C-alpha positions as MATLAB code, in Angstrom:
seq = 'MSIIEPKINVLLDRTDNDRFLLCAIASKRAHDINDMMRGQRDRAIQLQSAVEIARATDMKPLTLAFNEIARGDVSYDAESL';
ca = [
    -223.872   62.341 -170.579;
    -224.589   59.300 -168.483;
    -227.224   56.650 -168.274;
    -229.171   56.889 -165.028;
    -231.889   54.299 -165.580;
    -231.482   51.523 -166.436;
    -228.102   51.139 -164.785;
    -225.200   50.461 -167.119;
    -224.250   47.354 -165.098;
    -227.654   45.813 -165.793;
    -227.325   46.556 -169.499;
    -223.815   45.117 -169.667;
    -224.926   41.975 -167.813;
    -227.508   41.419 -170.575;
    -224.770   41.599 -173.243;
    -222.025   39.521 -171.610;
    -220.207   42.707 -170.495;
    -219.553   43.668 -174.116;
    -220.179   47.402 -174.477;
    -219.804   47.258 -178.245;
    -222.466   44.572 -178.448;
    -224.697   46.681 -176.189;
    -224.282   49.653 -178.542;
    -225.024   47.528 -181.596;
    -228.152   45.956 -180.087;
    -229.463   49.270 -178.714;
    -228.796   51.031 -182.009;
    -230.568   48.389 -184.073;
    -233.563   48.272 -181.732;
    -233.816   52.081 -181.560;
    -233.764   52.186 -185.362;
    -236.580   49.629 -185.491;
    -238.587   51.574 -182.898;
    -238.052   54.812 -184.819;
    -239.274   53.210 -188.042;
    -242.305   51.798 -186.252;
    -243.119   55.144 -184.620;
    -242.782   56.960 -187.925;
    -245.215   54.567 -189.577;
    -247.655   54.797 -186.683;
    -247.409   58.590 -186.645;
    -248.352   58.820 -190.312;
    -251.413   56.685 -189.673;
    -252.287   58.378 -186.376;
    -252.245   61.886 -187.877;
    -255.385   60.971 -189.736;
    -257.110   60.009 -186.466;
    -255.564   62.235 -183.757;
    -254.161   65.715 -183.299;
    -250.398   66.357 -183.242;
    -250.554   67.218 -179.529;
    -252.065   63.816 -178.664;
    -249.394   62.062 -180.711;
    -246.579   64.026 -179.042;
    -247.842   63.034 -175.590;
    -247.882   59.362 -176.588;
    -244.264   59.427 -177.809;
    -242.536   61.364 -175.029;
    -239.663   58.842 -174.734;
    -236.867   58.717 -177.264;
    -236.321   55.465 -179.237;
    -232.891   54.862 -177.673;
    -234.364   55.170 -174.168;
    -237.053   52.663 -175.088;
    -234.390   50.321 -176.516;
    -232.259   50.473 -173.334;
    -235.315   49.809 -171.176;
    -236.258   46.795 -173.308;
    -232.700   45.422 -173.080;
    -232.658   45.848 -169.290;
    -236.001   44.029 -168.935;
    -234.760   41.191 -171.145;
    -237.338   41.861 -173.865;
    -234.561   42.221 -176.468;
    -231.858   39.630 -176.873;
    -229.366   38.424 -179.444;
    -228.244   35.164 -180.929;
    -224.573   34.607 -180.084;
    -224.293   31.968 -182.819;
    -225.117   34.481 -185.538;
    -222.399   36.947 -184.474;
];
């Protein structure tokens, strides 16, 4: 399996070329996204059908996390590491 978009070089540039740091940041952010989506899904079920919800969440949390890292929306504090 390989990452096509965003490019791995872009992701590594955002994490000082530390692939372990990239994995840690992406994992933490994907976990947060998953928790948020789960909470939103519970609330949305009362208002929308399951089909509408599935269409809104067609991207996996890890994909969303990598895209956010590549855009620079997610960062880390080097002092706290």
